[in-house]
C-alpha positions in Angstrom: 30.9 9.8 10.6 28.3 10.3 7.9 24.9 10.9 9.5 23.0 9.5 6.5 25.1 6.4 6.6 24.5 5.9 10.3 20.8 6.5 10.0 20.5 4.0 7.0 22.4 1.3 8.8 20.2 1.8 11.9 17.0 1.6 9.8 18.2 -1.6 8.2 19.0 -3.1 11.7 15.5 -2.1 12.9 13.8 -3.5 9.9 15.6 -6.8 10.5 14.0 -7.1 14.0 17.2 -5.7 15.6 19.2 -8.9 14.9 22.4 -9.3 16.9 25.7 -10.1 15.2 24.9 -8.5 11.8 26.0 -5.0 12.5 28.8 -5.1 9.8 26.3 -6.4 7.2 23.9 -3.6 7.9 26.8 -1.0 7.8 28.1 -2.4 4.5 24.6 -2.4 2.9 24.1 1.2 4.1 27.4 2.1 2.5 26.4 0.6 -0.8 23.0 2.3 -0.8 24.2 5.7 0.3 27.1 5.6 -2.1 24.8 4.7 -5.0 22.4 7.5 -4.1 25.3 10.0 -4.1 26.7 8.8 -7.4 23.2 9.1 -9.0 22.8 12.6 -7.5 26.2 13.6 -8.9 25.2 12.4 -12.3 21.9 14.3 -12.1 23.6 17.5 -11.0 26.2 17.3 -13.7 23.6 16.2 -16.4 25.7 13.2 -17.2 24.5 9.7 -17.7 25.5 7.0 -15.2 28.3 4.7 -16.4 27.0 1.5 -14.9 
């Protein structure tokens, strides 16, 4: 499991007041955020412009 993804999902859960029943929502949000950050870093590292 990706540690950054796990940490981000946990931070989102904590920020929500540790709401029960929304674990999947936090996980999916973390996947979107971490994935976007990785895509942006890849673009910066390759000196290409993002395509979105």
